[in-house]
Backbone bond lengths (Angstrom), bond angles and torsions (degrees), N, CA, C in turn:
res aa  C-N    CA-C-N  psi(-1)  N-CA   C-N-CA  omega(-1)  CA-C   N-CA-C  phi
1 M - - - 1.465 - - 1.532 109.39 -
2 K 1.325 116.24 123.92 1.453 120.00 -179.43 1.528 111.13 -95.15
3 H 1.341 114.24 158.58 1.455 120.91 -175.03 1.522 111.20 -118.36
4 I 1.306 114.13 156.27 1.457 121.64 165.85 1.522 105.70 -103.00
5 V 1.324 115.83 115.47 1.462 120.99 -174.22 1.525 110.00 -99.16
6 V 1.337 115.01 129.53 1.462 122.16 174.71 1.518 107.32 -108.11
7 A 1.341 117.08 126.89 1.464 120.23 -175.16 1.521 110.71 -137.98
8 P 1.335 117.92 117.77 1.458 119.68 171.09 1.520 110.21 -67.61
9 V 1.318 116.82 147.92 1.457 120.86 -176.09 1.530 110.21 -101.67
10 G 1.341 115.37 130.58 1.459 120.79 178.70 1.506 110.53 -166.88
11 E 1.337 115.37 -158.74 1.466 120.48 -175.56 1.527 113.55 -63.55
12 Q 1.333 116.71 -21.96 1.465 120.43 -176.84 1.532 112.43 -102.92
13 I 1.326 117.21 26.97 1.461 120.66 -174.03 1.527 112.11 -61.49
14 E 1.331 118.20 -22.33 1.469 119.50 178.95 1.523 111.82 -62.06
15 N 1.324 117.30 -19.51 1.467 120.30 177.98 1.528 112.73 -65.77
16 I 1.318 116.35 -11.82 1.458 119.11 178.24 1.522 111.16 -64.63
17 F 1.321 117.15 -30.64 1.465 120.88 -176.95 1.534 111.38 -74.59
18 V 1.338 117.27 -29.71 1.467 120.33 173.29 1.523 109.23 -64.13
19 G 1.330 115.56 -42.13 1.461 119.52 178.85 1.513 112.82 -63.21
20 L 1.318 116.91 -38.58 1.469 120.23 179.65 1.519 111.46 -64.65
21 R 1.332 116.17 -32.46 1.460 119.43 178.49 1.527 111.32 -69.73
22 E 1.316 115.98 -34.82 1.464 120.32 -175.73 1.528 113.53 -87.70
23 F 1.342 115.76 -30.30 1.465 119.58 -174.24 1.533 109.99 -125.88
24 P 1.338 118.25 108.91 1.469 120.71 175.17 1.523 109.74 -52.62
25 T 1.324 116.77 130.63 1.469 120.92 -168.46 1.518 111.77 -123.57
26 E 1.335 115.69 135.39 1.465 120.08 176.81 1.521 112.64 -105.08
27 K 1.338 117.00 -18.95 1.465 120.22 -179.74 1.519 108.79 -161.05
28 I 1.346 116.10 148.75 1.459 121.33 179.61 1.527 109.60 -128.23
29 Y 1.325 115.52 133.01 1.459 121.72 170.29 1.525 107.95 -107.19
30 L 1.327 117.07 121.03 1.456 121.87 174.68 1.526 108.36 -100.38
31 L 1.329 116.80 117.80 1.464 121.54 -178.30 1.521 108.30 -99.81
32 S 1.318 116.26 116.70 1.463 119.93 -171.85 1.521 112.52 -130.14
33 T 1.328 115.57 138.17 1.458 121.00 167.56 1.531 107.28 -79.54
34 P 1.331 118.54 163.80 1.474 120.01 178.45 1.528 112.67 -55.30
35 K 1.340 116.46 -32.46 1.467 121.23 -178.79 1.527 112.08 -59.07
36 H 1.340 116.69 -35.78 1.468 120.28 -174.36 1.529 112.81 -109.71
37 L 1.326 117.10 19.09 1.464 119.53 -175.26 1.526 111.91 -64.34
38 E 1.323 117.94 -39.71 1.471 120.16 178.31 1.529 110.87 -64.37
39 R 1.323 115.64 -37.70 1.470 119.94 177.62 1.524 109.94 -65.22
40 A 1.315 117.16 -37.00 1.467 120.95 177.67 1.524 110.61 -64.29
41 R 1.328 116.18 -42.35 1.471 119.83 -179.76 1.530 111.04 -66.21
42 Q 1.331 116.20 -38.48 1.454 119.18 177.89 1.522 110.95 -66.41
43 T 1.323 116.19 -38.68 1.469 120.33 177.91 1.514 110.66 -64.75
44 E 1.339 116.42 -38.30 1.462 119.89 176.65 1.524 110.45 -59.67
45 K 1.329 116.94 -41.35 1.461 120.57 177.62 1.532 111.12 -65.58
46 D 1.333 115.97 -41.68 1.464 120.29 179.73 1.525 112.16 -63.25
47 L 1.329 116.00 -26.68 1.463 120.16 -177.48 1.527 112.91 -86.88
48 E 1.324 116.83 -6.73 1.463 119.78 -177.86 1.526 112.22 -59.15
49 K 1.339 116.34 -34.31 1.468 119.58 -177.92 1.522 112.51 -66.48
50 F 1.339 117.28 -18.32 1.466 120.63 178.90 1.531 111.55 -87.75
51 R 1.338 115.54 -9.47 1.473 121.85 179.79 1.524 111.78 55.51
52 I 1.323 114.29 43.10 1.464 120.79 176.83 1.529 107.90 -111.56
53 P 1.326 118.60 127.25 1.470 119.97 178.20 1.530 110.85 -59.30
54 V 1.339 115.39 135.80 1.455 121.35 -179.02 1.526 108.97 -125.36
55 S 1.337 116.30 132.94 1.458 121.56 174.15 1.527 108.58 -119.45
56 I 1.332 115.83 127.42 1.459 120.23 176.24 1.524 108.58 -95.75
57 V 1.316 116.09 125.19 1.462 121.61 177.66 1.521 107.96 -112.02
58 E 1.337 116.56 117.12 1.463 120.01 -179.36 1.530 109.33 -86.83
59 L 1.314 115.82 125.32 1.452 121.83 179.74 1.519 109.90 -88.32
60 G 1.328 116.06 147.12 1.454 120.70 -179.83 1.519 112.65 -80.59
61 E 1.333 115.93 -165.47 1.458 121.42 -175.31 1.526 112.38 -64.09
62 N 1.327 116.79 -40.44 1.462 119.87 179.40 1.525 107.94 -85.04
63 M 1.336 115.17 86.27 1.456 120.55 -170.14 1.517 112.79 -60.22
64 Y 1.344 117.44 -44.51 1.457 120.44 -177.94 1.529 110.82 -60.84
65 E 1.325 115.96 -48.60 1.462 119.71 -178.22 1.520 110.97 -64.74
66 E 1.325 116.61 -43.23 1.461 120.88 -179.58 1.530 111.04 -63.99
67 L 1.332 117.30 -39.33 1.462 120.01 -178.84 1.523 110.70 -67.15
68 F 1.336 116.81 -44.12 1.463 119.78 177.47 1.525 110.53 -60.23
69 K 1.329 116.44 -44.46 1.467 120.42 -179.35 1.515 110.80 -62.31
70 T 1.327 116.57 -40.82 1.461 120.77 -178.34 1.520 111.62 -67.16
71 V 1.340 117.29 -44.20 1.467 120.39 177.59 1.523 110.15 -60.74
72 N 1.332 116.57 -41.72 1.465 121.01 177.99 1.520 110.52 -61.06
73 R 1.340 117.04 -43.17 1.467 121.41 -178.89 1.528 111.43 -66.98
74 I 1.330 116.61 -41.67 1.467 120.37 178.95 1.523 110.30 -63.86
75 K 1.326 116.49 -42.41 1.463 119.77 -179.24 1.528 111.04 -62.23
76 N 1.329 116.39 -39.26 1.468 119.74 178.90 1.524 111.51 -72.30
77 A 1.342 116.42 -40.68 1.471 120.08 -178.13 1.517 111.85 -68.24
78 D 1.327 116.81 -33.44 1.462 121.23 -178.23 1.530 111.02 -112.43
79 A 1.321 115.05 38.89 1.468 120.51 -178.76 1.524 110.89 -57.10
80 G 1.320 115.91 136.09 1.458 120.91 178.91 1.511 113.42 89.41
81 K 1.329 117.27 -9.03 1.460 120.33 179.11 1.528 110.39 -96.29
82 N 1.311 115.25 166.88 1.465 122.03 -174.00 1.532 109.48 -89.35
83 I 1.329 116.11 88.23 1.459 121.31 -177.55 1.525 109.49 -90.43
84 I 1.337 116.04 137.36 1.454 120.72 178.47 1.525 108.72 -142.69
85 I 1.335 116.28 141.63 1.462 121.38 -177.97 1.521 109.76 -107.83
86 N 1.329 115.80 126.94 1.459 121.79 173.12 1.527 106.80 -90.33
87 V 1.330 117.40 101.04 1.461 120.45 -173.33 1.526 112.49 -81.61
88 S 1.325 118.28 -4.42 1.468 121.76 -172.33 1.522 114.61 -92.90
89 T 1.321 117.89 -0.64 1.463 119.72 -171.59 1.526 114.11 -90.74
90 G 1.327 117.14 -15.01 1.461 120.03 -177.37 1.511 113.01 -98.44
91 D 1.338 116.51 -175.16 1.455 119.74 173.19 1.527 108.16 -78.18
92 R 1.345 117.21 -178.75 1.457 120.41 -171.66 1.529 112.78 -59.43
93 N 1.338 117.56 -44.33 1.464 119.84 -179.62 1.524 111.79 -64.13
94 M 1.342 115.46 -40.78 1.465 119.31 178.92 1.521 110.99 -66.59
95 Q 1.323 117.67 -36.96 1.459 120.95 177.92 1.520 110.82 -62.26
96 C 1.328 116.52 -44.34 1.472 120.68 179.01 1.524 110.95 -63.54
97 A 1.331 116.35 -45.26 1.463 120.51 -179.16 1.523 111.22 -64.46
98 A 1.328 117.27 -41.85 1.466 120.86 -179.63 1.526 111.21 -66.47
99 T 1.331 116.65 -39.83 1.468 120.24 178.23 1.523 110.63 -63.88
100 S 1.331 116.70 -43.56 1.462 120.53 178.75 1.522 111.23 -63.46
101 A 1.336 116.78 -43.00 1.466 120.89 179.80 1.517 111.06 -62.41
102 A 1.333 116.91 -37.75 1.465 120.74 178.27 1.529 110.81 -67.15
103 F 1.324 116.18 -46.73 1.460 120.58 -176.21 1.529 112.28 -62.41
104 V 1.334 117.06 -50.85 1.461 119.03 -173.31 1.521 111.96 -72.23
105 N 1.329 117.79 -17.36 1.467 120.43 178.21 1.519 113.21 -103.22
106 G 1.354 117.03 -0.03 1.456 119.52 179.46 1.515 113.60 67.27
107 V 1.348 116.79 29.04 1.458 121.67 179.28 1.531 108.93 -94.01
108 K 1.317 117.10 140.17 1.457 120.50 178.24 1.526 110.25 -63.87
109 A 1.340 115.23 146.36 1.461 120.38 179.56 1.519 109.45 -148.70
110 F 1.326 115.23 156.03 1.462 119.84 176.24 1.517 109.71 -144.59
111 H 1.317 115.68 157.68 1.455 119.88 173.09 1.521 108.41 -123.15
112 V 1.309 115.95 161.44 1.460 121.58 -176.04 1.520 108.93 -108.01
113 D 1.327 115.04 127.71 1.462 122.09 176.16 1.521 107.70 -118.66
114 G 1.332 116.14 101.44 1.459 119.74 -174.90 1.511 111.05 67.86
115 S 1.311 116.05 -113.82 1.468 120.35 178.89 1.523 111.91 -108.42
116 E 1.336 116.61 12.24 1.457 121.00 -177.29 1.528 111.43 -114.29
117 A 1.317 115.84 139.63 1.460 121.48 173.97 1.526 108.84 -97.70
118 M 1.324 116.16 130.40 1.463 120.98 -176.91 1.519 109.63 -123.23
119 M 1.332 115.89 125.12 1.456 120.94 -179.50 1.522 110.95 -69.20
120 L 1.321 115.67 142.87 1.462 121.91 173.04 1.519 108.19 -94.55
121 P 1.329 117.94 153.43 1.469 119.39 178.81 1.519 110.81 -63.82
122 I 1.316 116.60 143.73 1.462 121.89 178.23 1.521 108.18 -94.85
123 L 1.322 115.92 121.65 1.460 120.45 178.69 1.530 107.94 -104.89
124 K 1.308 115.56 95.03 1.462 119.34 -176.95 1.526 109.89 -89.08
125 F 1.322 115.18 88.04 1.450 120.07 176.76 1.510 107.98 -144.14
126 S 1.294 115.60 166.99 1.453 120.04 176.90 1.519 108.73 -130.13
127 Y 1.322 116.66 129.43 1.460 120.36 176.32 1.526 110.32 -59.20
128 Y 1.327 116.95 -31.42 1.452 119.65 -176.79 1.532 111.31 -62.11
129 R 1.330 116.95 -31.99 1.463 119.85 179.62 1.525 111.40 -72.23
130 L 1.319 116.91 -21.85 1.460 120.85 -178.87 1.522 112.07 -90.25
131 L 1.320 116.81 -9.85 1.458 120.53 -175.03 1.520 111.80 -99.42
132 T 1.323 115.83 125.79 1.452 119.87 172.63 1.528 108.71 -77.48
133 D 1.321 116.29 169.54 1.462 119.94 177.77 1.525 111.14 -59.20
134 K 1.332 116.47 -38.13 1.467 119.62 -178.10 1.526 111.20 -69.45
135 K 1.317 117.37 -39.96 1.467 119.32 177.11 1.527 110.56 -63.33
136 M 1.321 116.80 -42.68 1.460 119.80 178.44 1.521 110.91 -65.13
137 S 1.329 116.57 -36.31 1.460 120.47 177.88 1.521 110.97 -62.61
138 I 1.321 117.27 -39.34 1.465 121.26 177.36 1.520 110.47 -62.41
139 L 1.329 116.92 -46.43 1.463 120.80 179.87 1.531 111.51 -61.49
140 K 1.318 116.61 -43.96 1.461 120.33 -178.93 1.522 111.36 -66.30
141 T 1.331 117.05 -37.51 1.461 120.63 178.64 1.524 110.60 -62.88
142 I 1.320 116.74 -46.04 1.466 120.58 179.65 1.529 110.17 -62.76
143 N 1.329 116.83 -38.52 1.462 121.24 -177.51 1.524 111.87 -71.68
144 E 1.319 117.16 -39.98 1.463 121.05 -171.63 1.518 113.13 -85.19
145 Q 1.326 117.33 -26.49 1.460 120.49 -176.84 1.524 108.87 -107.19
146 Q 1.315 115.45 102.09 1.457 121.76 -169.63 1.532 113.47 -62.95
147 D 1.330 117.92 -26.58 1.461 120.16 -179.02 1.528 112.35 -91.68
148 C 1.333 117.36 9.88 1.455 122.09 178.55 1.539 107.94 -106.11
149 C 1.302 121.53 138.26 1.453 124.27 12.90 1.526 107.48 -146.16
150 A 1.333 115.41 113.53 1.456 121.54 -175.71 1.515 112.69 -77.10
151 S 1.324 117.56 -10.87 1.460 121.13 -179.94 1.523 109.43 -157.63
152 L 1.329 115.51 162.85 1.463 119.73 176.41 1.523 110.14 -65.33
153 E 1.343 115.87 -33.43 1.468 119.56 178.95 1.523 110.87 -62.42
154 Q 1.313 116.35 -42.13 1.466 119.73 178.98 1.523 111.11 -65.70
155 L 1.319 116.43 -41.79 1.459 119.89 177.89 1.527 110.55 -63.95
156 S 1.315 116.80 -37.23 1.468 121.73 177.60 1.521 110.53 -61.38
157 Q 1.337 115.90 -44.11 1.468 120.01 -179.82 1.524 111.50 -65.73
158 R 1.331 116.61 -43.20 1.468 120.26 -176.32 1.538 111.89 -67.45
159 T 1.324 116.76 -36.06 1.466 120.30 -177.08 1.521 112.87 -92.82
160 K 1.343 115.34 -9.37 1.472 121.08 -176.51 1.538 111.24 60.04
161 M 1.317 115.94 36.72 1.458 122.45 174.54 1.527 108.60 -114.69
162 S 1.306 116.36 149.96 1.457 120.30 179.86 1.529 110.72 -68.80
163 L 1.324 117.13 157.77 1.464 120.79 178.34 1.525 112.74 -58.70
164 P 1.353 119.21 -44.55 1.467 118.85 177.78 1.534 112.38 -59.64
165 L 1.337 116.20 -37.20 1.465 119.51 -179.63 1.530 110.54 -69.93
166 I 1.332 116.95 -40.72 1.466 121.00 176.21 1.523 109.96 -59.65
167 S 1.335 116.65 -46.66 1.464 121.03 179.81 1.520 110.95 -61.17
168 Y 1.318 116.72 -40.15 1.465 121.04 179.55 1.525 111.26 -62.59
169 H 1.330 116.87 -45.63 1.461 119.80 -177.32 1.531 111.69 -71.32
170 L 1.322 117.80 -29.08 1.457 120.51 178.53 1.522 112.17 -79.08
171 N 1.323 115.50 -42.78 1.473 119.97 -172.72 1.524 114.56 -100.12
172 G 1.330 117.47 -18.32 1.456 120.79 177.28 1.518 112.82 75.33
173 S 1.330 114.25 -169.34 1.459 122.27 179.99 1.521 107.92 -147.28
174 K 1.320 117.42 -174.77 1.460 120.79 178.14 1.523 112.16 -63.55
175 K 1.323 116.43 -28.01 1.458 120.44 -176.79 1.528 113.86 -99.46
176 S 1.321 116.54 -13.86 1.471 118.87 -174.39 1.527 110.24 -142.79
177 E 1.347 116.41 128.45 1.455 120.36 177.68 1.518 110.79 -70.96
178 G 1.324 115.89 141.05 1.448 120.60 174.95 1.516 110.72 -89.14
179 L 1.326 116.02 169.94 1.460 120.82 -178.70 1.530 111.87 -62.73
180 D 1.330 116.34 -31.29 1.466 119.98 178.25 1.527 110.54 -66.50
181 E 1.319 117.45 -48.88 1.461 121.59 -179.33 1.523 111.73 -65.18
182 M 1.332 116.41 -30.89 1.463 120.42 177.96 1.530 112.23 -75.07
183 G 1.329 116.44 -7.43 1.456 120.42 178.69 1.516 114.38 78.26
184 L 1.331 116.56 21.60 1.464 120.12 -175.60 1.527 113.16 -99.14
185 V 1.335 117.01 -16.96 1.461 120.76 176.47 1.522 109.59 -132.71
186 D 1.321 115.56 158.18 1.460 122.74 172.86 1.521 107.91 -113.54
187 L 1.311 116.82 129.95 1.462 122.66 178.51 1.525 108.47 -110.19
188 E 1.336 115.64 129.00 1.463 120.35 -178.01 1.526 109.21 -135.99
189 E 1.335 116.11 126.76 1.464 120.38 178.80 1.521 109.51 -84.91
190 I 1.333 116.06 122.61 1.464 122.59 179.28 1.516 108.33 -132.18
191 S 1.334 116.09 116.48 1.472 121.97 179.20 1.519 112.18 52.02
192 G 1.328 116.09 41.81 1.458 120.39 176.06 1.514 114.70 83.47
193 R 1.321 117.82 -1.83 1.460 121.81 178.48 1.532 109.69 -112.16
194 I 1.326 116.13 151.88 1.458 121.52 179.52 1.519 109.65 -98.91
195 K 1.325 115.79 110.60 1.469 120.58 175.93 1.522 108.97 -83.40
196 V 1.325 116.24 135.72 1.461 121.64 -178.55 1.531 109.24 -117.21
197 S 1.311 116.37 127.01 1.463 120.91 176.92 1.525 109.34 -139.41
198 L 1.310 116.08 160.23 1.458 120.11 178.59 1.523 109.82 -75.71
199 S 1.318 117.03 140.10 1.454 121.42 170.70 1.529 108.29 -78.09
200 S 1.318 116.70 173.71 1.473 119.66 177.64 1.528 110.51 -58.97
201 L 1.337 116.54 -42.98 1.459 120.03 179.46 1.517 111.09 -66.64
202 G 1.334 116.85 -37.21 1.465 120.39 177.64 1.511 111.95 -61.16
203 R 1.348 116.29 -42.63 1.470 119.63 178.51 1.520 111.08 -64.36
204 L 1.329 116.70 -41.04 1.460 120.58 179.50 1.515 111.10 -63.14
205 L 1.329 116.38 -41.33 1.458 120.41 -178.52 1.530 111.00 -65.43
206 V 1.336 116.31 -45.15 1.465 119.87 -179.68 1.525 111.10 -62.39
207 K 1.343 115.90 -34.95 1.461 119.77 -179.87 1.523 112.91 -81.25
208 G 1.331 116.70 -5.33 1.462 119.61 175.59 1.504 115.10 87.27
209 Y 1.352 118.44 17.69 1.452 120.51 -179.89 1.521 112.71 -88.71
210 V 1.336 115.97 -4.62 1.458 120.96 172.15 1.503 106.53 -101.74
211 E 1.328 116.92 140.21 1.460 121.92 -171.35 1.526 111.93 -55.94
212 S 1.335 116.57 131.49 1.448 122.10 173.24 1.513 109.64 -87.60
213 P 1.354 116.52 159.10 1.455 118.82 177.68 1.523 110.37 -68.88
214 P 1.340 118.31 152.02 1.457 120.15 178.09 1.504 111.47 -64.22
215 A 1.324 116.80 149.13 1.470 121.12 -178.64 1.517 110.10 -71.03
């Protein structure tokens, strides 16, 4: 069984060759920021001897968002194929972003320890299944209304939900995780008020870069 390997490009790009030894590969996607584009091109040349098709995908300024979007696009374009992410080939930020993208989309991933490739656990879940309509409404309101939300009172007014209900959806309970615990919002106390903003993952989810449940 051959794999489609996704690899962020960075200082540890040599780890891509450990992955090729462990996982038979039919295609490679190299995800590169402008900083490492020359390194990506050199790696493409180095891979020519393996006769494996290589595609370089240049990521934009917002690396986290671009990486999530790219993984989502690759998964859709190569649906049904054995996609795996080598999270060890990039720099530290790219490794974190690639690991997160793999986890939230249920894509297989591995990291390289010395000369060994080690599989990471696959977390096959969808944030969308954990979100009620009201929680999603809160996220969309924060995303769509740029001047929201400097306080819980303002968020309550914009969503037409009571303050206790807003607090419940943000902070959760023993039986239900809140948006804060899920890592989808950031809460910051300013002058006695709680400012609510979307986290990086929250923005990605609202924009659809995190896998949705099947229809």
